C-alpha positions, 0 to 999 in steps of 0.5 A: 590161829597162828603156827606156833599156836598151831606145833603146840596145839597138836604137840600139847604142849603150850605156846609158852614153851616154844619160846624157851629164851624169851621167858628168861629159861635159859637167859645169862641170869638162869645160866649162872643160878645154875651152876651156883649148886655146883658152886654151893658144893665147893664151898659146902665139900670144904667145911664139911672136910676143915669144919671143926672135926671134919665129918669124918670124925664128926659123923663117928661121934654122932652116929657110930659110922665109920667112913674113912675121909679117903671113902667121905672126898670119894661120895664128895666128888661123885656127888658134885660131879653128878650135880654138875653132869645135872645141869650140864644135861638140863641144860641142853636136854632143856629140862632146866627148871626141874632140875632146879628145883630138885638140886634147890629140894637136895640144898634145902633138905640139905641144909635143914638136916644139919641145922635140924641137928646142930639143936638137938645135938646143942653143938656145931657142925660140919657143914652147919655155916654152910649149910643154914646161909648157904644152901638152907636160901638157895635152896628155898629161893631156887623153890619160889623162882622156878615154881613159874616156869614149871607149867604142870603144878605134878612135875613141880612136886614131883621135882620136889620129891625127887630131891627128899628122895635122892636126901633119903638114898644119901641119908642112907648112903652116910648111915653106911659110911659111906658104903653101896653095899 
């Protein structure tokens, strides 16, 4: 038994995870991929802000939810900071594949929500184009690509569940006009 296998056996991890760089988990392509989330978030926020009547006016017309433009931008700024911090922390603490699956699930869920809403009202909603052409494909591709890098299938499904739960919380906050209390 070589030293890597001995260490892996005694720490309860696979030898495969001992050399994360050789697996491609932290190679340049994966690092680039991780930064697609904050970058695409900016694209999505811009479309929600500038697209059509703007998201605050849209959500008021569609659902009767009052959200000021300032509150919308503040909430989106917090979201952007959390996504960016999540990417940075996941890289440093070595759980990037899990974080990418969480983020992939979040953006795919957002894309699904925008698409279903647009189909139900047969109309454009701010954020629809970036959801369909950026977040939907990015989310699905991420969930597929990084599934193989997560050893325990339960961890993969927990990451999916976390992404879905975050979408539910965002939906609730949105329907409250972005108010936490």
